[in-house]
C-alpha positions in Angstrom: -9.9 10.6 26.2 -12.9 8.9 24.5 -14.2 8.6 21.0 -17.3 10.8 20.8 -18.2 10.8 17.1 -17.1 9.1 13.9 -17.9 10.7 10.5 -17.6 8.9 7.2 -17.0 10.6 3.8 -17.0 9.1 0.3 -15.0 10.4 -2.7 -14.7 9.2 -6.2 -11.1 9.8 -7.5 -10.6 9.4 -11.2 -7.2 8.3 -12.5 -5.5 10.6 -14.9 -5.4 7.8 -17.5 -6.6 4.2 -17.6 -4.3 1.7 -15.8 -3.8 -1.9 -16.8 -2.1 -4.7 -14.8 -2.1 -8.5 -14.4 -1.2 -9.0 -18.1 -3.8 -6.4 -19.1 -6.8 -8.4 -17.8 -7.5 -5.8 -15.1 -8.3 -2.2 -16.1 -8.9 0.7 -13.7 -10.2 4.2 -14.3 -11.5 5.4 -11.0 -11.0 4.7 -7.3 -13.7 4.7 -4.6 -12.2 6.1 -1.4 -13.7 6.3 2.1 -12.4 8.9 4.6 -13.0 8.5 8.3 -12.9 11.3 10.9 -12.8 10.4 14.5 -13.6 13.2 17.0 -12.8 12.8 20.7 -14.4 14.3 23.7 -11.4 16.5 24.4 -11.2 18.1 21.0 -8.7 16.0 19.1 -9.6 14.8 15.6 -7.9 12.0 13.7 -8.2 11.1 10.0 -8.0 7.8 8.1 -8.6 6.6 4.6 -9.5 3.3 3.1 -9.2 3.0 -0.7 -9.2 -0.4 -2.5 -7.6 -0.5 -5.9 -10.9 -1.0 -7.6 -13.0 -4.0 -6.9 -11.3 -6.6 -9.1 -7.8 -6.4 -7.7 -8.4 -8.0 -4.2 -11.5 -9.1 -2.2 -12.3 -5.6 -1.2 -14.5 -2.7 -2.5 -15.3 0.8 -1.5 -18.9 0.3 -0.6 -17.8 -2.7 1.5 -15.8 -0.4 3.7 -18.8 1.8 4.4 -21.0 -1.2 5.1 -18.5 -2.5 7.6 -18.2 0.8 9.3 -21.9 0.7 10.0 -21.1 -2.3 12.3 -17.7 -1.2 13.6 -18.1 2.6 14.3 -20.9 2.3 16.9 -18.7 -0.3 18.8 -15.9 2.2 19.1 -17.9 5.1 20.6 -16.7 5.7 24.1 -13.4 3.9 23.7 -10.0 5.5 24.2 -8.5 5.8 20.7 -4.9 5.7 22.1 -5.5 2.0 23.3 -4.5 0.8 19.8 -4.2 -2.9 20.5 -7.5 -2.9 22.4 -9.2 -1.0 19.6 -8.0 -3.7 17.1 -9.1 -6.5 19.4 -12.5 -4.9 19.8 -12.9 -4.5 16.0 -11.9 -8.2 15.5 -14.5 -9.3 18.0 -17.2 -7.0 16.5 -16.5 -8.0 12.9 -14.1 -10.9 12.3 -12.1 -10.6 9.1 -12.7 -7.7 6.7 -9.3 -6.1 7.5 -9.6 -3.5 4.8 -12.7 -2.1 6.7 -10.7 -1.6 9.9 -7.7 0.2 8.4 -9.1 3.7 8.2 -10.4 3.5 11.8 -7.0 2.3 13.0 -5.2 5.0 11.0 -7.3 7.7 12.6 -6.6 6.3 16.0 -2.9 6.5 15.3 -3.3 10.1 14.2 -5.0 11.0 17.5 -2.4 9.1 19.5 0.4 11.0 17.8 -1.3 14.4 18.4 -2.0 13.6 22.0 1.6 12.5 22.6 3.1 15.4 20.5 4.9 13.0 18.2 4.7 12.4 14.5 3.8 8.8 13.4 7.3 8.0 12.2 8.6 8.6 15.7 5.8 6.5 17.3 6.7 3.7 15.0 10.4 3.6 16.0 12.1 6.1 13.7 14.9 8.4 14.8 14.2 11.0 12.2 11.9 11.9 9.3 13.9 9.8 6.8 13.3 10.5 3.1 12.0 7.3 1.5 12.8 6.3 -2.1 9.6 6.2 -4.2 9.0 4.0 -7.2 7.0 4.5 -10.3 4.2 2.2 -11.4 4.4 1.3 -15.1 1.2 0.0 -16.7 1.2 -3.1 -18.9 1.9 -2.4 -22.6 4.2 -3.1 -25.5 7.9 -3.0 -24.7 8.2 0.4 -26.4 5.2 1.8 -24.5 6.5 0.6 -21.2 10.0 2.0 -21.9 8.5 5.4 -22.7 6.6 5.4 -19.4 9.8 4.5 -17.5 11.6 7.4 -19.2 8.8 9.8 -18.4 8.9 8.6 -14.7 12.7 9.1 -14.7 12.2 12.7 -15.6 10.2 13.1 -12.5 13.0 11.8 -10.3 12.0 8.1 -10.0 14.9 5.7 -10.0 13.0 2.6 -9.0 10.2 1.3 -11.2 7.5 -1.4 -10.9 6.8 -2.7 -14.4 3.5 -4.6 -14.8 3.8 -7.8 -16.8 2.1 -11.2 -16.9 -0.3 -13.2 -19.0 -0.3 -16.3 -21.1 1.9 -15.0 -23.9 5.3 -16.0 -22.7 7.1 -14.5 -25.7 5.5 -11.1 -25.0 6.6 -11.2 -21.4 10.1 -12.3 -22.3 10.3 -9.4 -24.8 9.1 -6.9 -22.2 11.6 -8.1 -19.6 14.6 -8.1 -22.0 13.7 -4.7 -23.6 13.3 -3.0 -20.2 16.5 -4.5 -18.8 18.5 -3.6 -21.8 17.4 0.1 -21.8 17.3 0.7 -18.1 20.0 3.2 -17.0 22.6 1.6 -14.7 21.6 3.8 -11.7 17.9 2.7 -11.9 16.3 -0.5 -10.8 13.1 -2.4 -11.8 10.8 -4.9 -10.2 8.7 -7.0 -12.7 5.3 -7.2 -11.1 3.1 -10.0 -12.4 0.1 -9.4 -10.2 -0.5 -13.1 -10.0 -1.2 -13.5 -13.7 1.1 -16.5 -14.4 0.6 -20.2 -13.8 3.7 -21.8 -12.1 4.7 -23.4 -15.4 4.6 -20.0 -17.2 6.5 -18.3 -14.5 9.3 -20.9 -14.5 9.5 -20.8 -18.3 9.7 -17.0 -18.6 12.1 -16.4 -15.7 14.5 -19.2 -16.8 14.5 -17.7 -20.3 15.7 -14.2 -19.4 19.0 -12.9 -18.2 17.5 -10.3 -15.9 17.9 -11.2 -12.2 15.7 -8.4 -10.9 12.9 -8.7 -8.3 9.8 -10.5 -9.5 6.6 -9.7 -7.7 3.7 -12.1 -7.0 4.2 -14.4 -10.0 1.2 -16.6 -9.3 -2.1 -16.6 -7.5 -1.4 -18.5 -4.3 1.4 -18.6 -1.7 2.1 -22.3 -2.5 2.4 -21.6 -6.2 4.8 -18.7 -5.6 6.9 -20.9 -3.3 7.0 -23.6 -6.0 8.3 -21.0 -8.5 10.8 -19.5 -6.0 12.6 -22.8 -5.6 13.1 -23.1 -9.4 14.2 -19.7 -10.5 17.2 -17.4 -9.7 15.2 -14.2 -9.4 14.4 -12.9 -5.9 10.7 -13.2 -5.3 8.5 -10.5 -3.7 5.1 -11.4 -2.4 2.1 -9.1 -2.3 -1.5 -10.0 -3.1 -1.5 -13.4 -1.3 -0.3 -11.8 2.0 -3.4 -10.8 4.1 -2.5 -11.7 7.7 0.5 -12.1 10.0 -0.1 -15.9 9.6 0.4 -15.6 5.9 3.8 -13.9 6.4 4.8 -16.4 9.0 4.0 -19.3 6.6 5.8 -17.6 3.7 9.0 -17.4 5.9 8.6 -21.0 7.1 8.5 -22.4 3.5 11.1 -20.0 2.1 8.6 -18.6 -0.4 10.2 -15.2 -0.9 13.0 -12.7 -0.1 10.7 -9.8 0.5 7.1 -8.6 0.8 4.9 -5.6 0.2 3.4 -4.3 3.4 0.1 -2.5 2.7 -1.8 -1.2 5.7 -5.3 -1.3 4.0 -4.9 -4.9 3.0 -3.7 -6.2 6.4 -6.0 -4.2 8.6 -4.3 -0.9 9.3 -1.0 0.6 10.7 -1.1 -1.5 13.8 -1.1 -4.8 11.9 1.3 -3.4 9.3 3.8 -2.4 11.9 3.7 -6.0 13.4 4.4 -7.5 10.0 7.1 -4.9 9.3 8.8 -5.8 12.6 8.6 -9.5 11.7 10.1 -8.8 8.3 13.0 -7.0 9.9 13.6 -9.9 12.3 13.8 -12.5 9.4 15.9 -10.3 7.1 13.3 -9.5 4.5 13.3 -6.4 2.3 10.0 -4.6 2.1 8.1 -2.2 0.0 5.8 -0.3 2.4 2.9 1.5 0.7 -0.9 1.4 0.6 -3.3 -0.2 -1.8 -4.5 3.1 -3.2 -5.8 6.4 -2.1 -5.0 10.0 -1.8 -2.0 11.7 -0.2 -3.5 10.9 3.1 -3.2 7.1 2.8 0.2 7.5 1.1 1.5 9.7 3.9 0.5 7.1 6.6 2.4 4.4 4.8 5.5 6.7 4.3 5.5 7.2 8.1 5.9 3.5 8.6 8.4 3.2 5.8 10.6 6.0 7.1 10.8 4.3 10.5 12.0 1.1 8.9 15.8 0.3 8.8 17.4 1.2 5.5 18.6 -2.4 4.9 15.0 -3.7 5.0 13.4 -0.8 3.2 12.9 -0.8 -0.5 11.0 1.9 -2.4 7.4 3.0 -1.7 4.7 3.8 -4.3 2.6 7.0 -4.1 -0.9 6.4 -5.5 -1.9 10.0 -5.5 0.3 10.8 -8.5 -2.2 8.7 -10.6 -5.2 10.7 -9.5 -6.8 13.7 -11.2 -8.1 15.0 -7.8 -6.2 15.9 -4.6 -8.2 16.1 -1.4 -5.1 17.0 0.7 -3.4 19.6 -1.5 0.1 20.6 -0.7 0.2 18.3 2.4 1.9 15.1 3.3 4.5 13.0 1.7 5.2 14.1 -1.9 7.7 13.1 -4.6 10.7 15.4 -4.4 13.5 14.2 -6.7 12.5 10.5 -6.2 12.1 10.7 -2.4 9.1 11.3 -0.1 9.6 12.6 3.5 6.9 12.2 6.1 5.7 15.3 8.0 7.2 16.0 11.4 4.2 17.6 13.0 2.3 15.5 15.6 0.2 12.7 14.3 -0.4 11.9 10.7 0.3 15.5 9.6 -2.5 15.5 6.9 -6.0 16.8 7.0 -8.4 16.8 4.0 -9.7 19.9 2.3 -13.4 19.8 3.3 -14.3 21.7 0.2 -13.1 18.7 -1.8 -14.4 16.1 0.6 -17.9 17.5 1.0 -20.5 16.5 3.6 -20.3 13.4 5.7 -22.5 10.5 4.4 -22.8 8.9 7.8 -22.3 10.0 11.4 -22.0 7.7 14.4 -22.1 8.9 18.1 -23.4 12.0 19.7 
């Protein structure tokens, strides 16, 4: 089996309402998503999606994916997509770095490999069954009352785990948010306070040592070293996210005891192959993990849910579904969806999701014959 053709599609996906994070300093209204279709010489087709959360969240942007694909896609023509490690090594030689560019290609190769082996991705990744995965809401930064209202709205949709966006230079405001949310949260629901690297170490220590809540706190500061400094001085368990780009970052975080858990996002680390390596390392060191993608439609969400579903329950926390924030759905009625606070991956071979071409439109680039 050989890769015969790679097609690239671009889709603007507006959010249903503006979204604020990192203490309100970052605002998002639309996502720029890139879809990749890999066609093989024996008729199998695989799909992948790469969708940064805007261009201010991480060093990644939608047009950067498509620029990188101009370099990577021709190098993959004629390769066997089922040779996943080889494909990733070839991409690393062809274009060092830029992991977010490689993710949709790697995802599409996994899709083809699953179809060819007659196995869904969750089984290929080590799962025994299509385990329902708990999904968490994502609560935009606001006043305590605004955030509590959003949590209650999410609860009505089945969410029992929430990610509340806080952070900034106003310590009193963050203390008020944390205390108000903690006081009103039902006993059967949980919350992670996601700072999105908005605090300085001093602010993080001041805020967290001033509140009674002992919930997870995610990415309190910009760098790994800063987060590790905070982790040694507070009682809250620390979750790392934006500073974790490579396997080496995860290894270093473990070595310096910087966290009790991480977020594993395929698009950030280079695809499902790299994400699975990091997931397996996390299991071996006893971390708990949120496994989800940076952004995207139900296609990207479903790929991450396959990996989450194959992760042992003791190491698996909730997963976020980006597509519920979108006003457009290019994979309608397909893939992992929120059903009473849980999402279950498809059990058909491969990824189990194919875009609606009426929504996706015409390819903007074609590589190969």
